[in-house]
C-alpha positions as CSV (number, residue, x, y, z in Angstrom):
1,X,-32.7,-114.5,85.1
2,X,-33.9,-118.0,84.1
3,X,-36.7,-118.1,86.7
4,X,-38.3,-115.0,85.1
5,X,-37.7,-116.2,81.6
6,X,-39.5,-119.5,82.3
7,X,-42.5,-118.1,84.2
8,X,-45.6,-117.1,82.4
9,X,-46.5,-113.4,82.5
10,X,-50.0,-112.5,83.6
11,X,-51.1,-108.8,83.1
12,X,-52.6,-107.0,86.0
13,X,-56.4,-107.4,86.3
14,X,-56.5,-103.6,87.0
15,X,-56.6,-102.1,83.5
16,X,-54.6,-98.9,84.3
17,X,-51.6,-100.9,85.6
18,X,-51.8,-103.3,82.6
19,X,-51.9,-100.3,80.2
20,X,-48.9,-98.7,81.9
21,X,-46.8,-101.8,81.7
22,X,-47.7,-102.2,78.0
23,X,-46.9,-98.5,77.4
24,X,-43.4,-98.9,79.0
25,X,-42.6,-102.0,77.1
26,X,-43.8,-100.6,73.8
27,X,-41.9,-97.4,74.1
28,X,-38.8,-98.9,75.9
29,X,-39.6,-96.5,78.8
30,X,-39.5,-93.3,76.7
31,X,-43.1,-92.3,77.2
32,X,-44.2,-90.8,80.5
33,X,-46.5,-92.8,82.8
34,X,-50.0,-91.5,83.5
35,X,-49.8,-93.1,87.0
36,X,-46.1,-92.6,87.9
37,X,-45.0,-89.5,85.9
38,X,-41.8,-88.9,84.0
39,X,-39.4,-91.0,86.0
40,X,-40.6,-94.5,86.3
41,X,-39.5,-98.2,86.1
42,X,-41.2,-101.5,85.8
43,X,-40.5,-103.9,88.7
44,X,-40.8,-107.6,87.9
45,X,-41.7,-110.0,90.7
46,X,-43.0,-113.6,91.0
47,X,-46.4,-114.1,92.5
48,X,-45.9,-116.2,95.7
49,X,-48.8,-118.6,95.0
50,X,-49.1,-118.8,91.3
51,X,-45.5,-118.4,90.4
52,X,-46.5,-116.1,87.5
53,X,-44.5,-112.9,86.6
54,X,-46.1,-109.7,87.8
55,X,-45.0,-106.3,86.4
56,X,-45.6,-103.2,88.5
57,X,-45.0,-99.6,87.4
58,X,-43.2,-97.6,90.1
59,X,-42.0,-94.1,90.5
60,X,-38.2,-93.8,90.4
61,X,-37.2,-92.0,93.6
62,X,-34.2,-89.7,93.1
63,X,-33.7,-88.2,96.6
64,X,-33.0,-89.6,100.1
65,X,-36.2,-88.1,101.6
66,X,-38.4,-89.9,99.1
67,X,-36.5,-93.1,99.5
68,X,-36.9,-93.0,103.3
69,X,-40.7,-92.3,103.0
70,X,-41.2,-95.1,100.6
71,X,-39.3,-97.5,102.8
72,X,-41.6,-96.9,105.7
73,X,-44.7,-98.1,103.8
74,X,-45.2,-101.8,103.5
75,X,-47.2,-102.3,100.4
76,X,-48.1,-105.5,98.5
77,X,-45.0,-105.1,96.1
78,X,-42.8,-104.8,99.2
79,X,-44.3,-108.0,100.6
80,X,-43.7,-109.8,97.4
81,X,-40.1,-108.7,97.3
82,X,-39.6,-110.1,100.8
83,X,-41.3,-113.4,99.8
84,X,-38.9,-114.3,97.0
85,X,-35.2,-114.1,96.3
86,X,-35.6,-113.7,92.5
87,X,-36.0,-110.1,91.2
88,X,-35.7,-108.2,88.0
89,X,-36.2,-104.5,87.8
């Protein structure tokens, strides 16, 4: 998506998240996450104010119960998804 390709990436200021994103990209997702476990993905979003790319490690939910539970919690990544139409993940 061109909007992601043109936007600068700024690593998370929280070192554990920045390290997880770096691990995923270095290993192409083959190494397990220390935060999210074996099944995980990186969600790309655009920060609403700065327009910079943010990358967030997330647990990949495989069952309906987990998906429903996750959908009931409005976290910052959910807010960012609602704030922009462009997504990559």
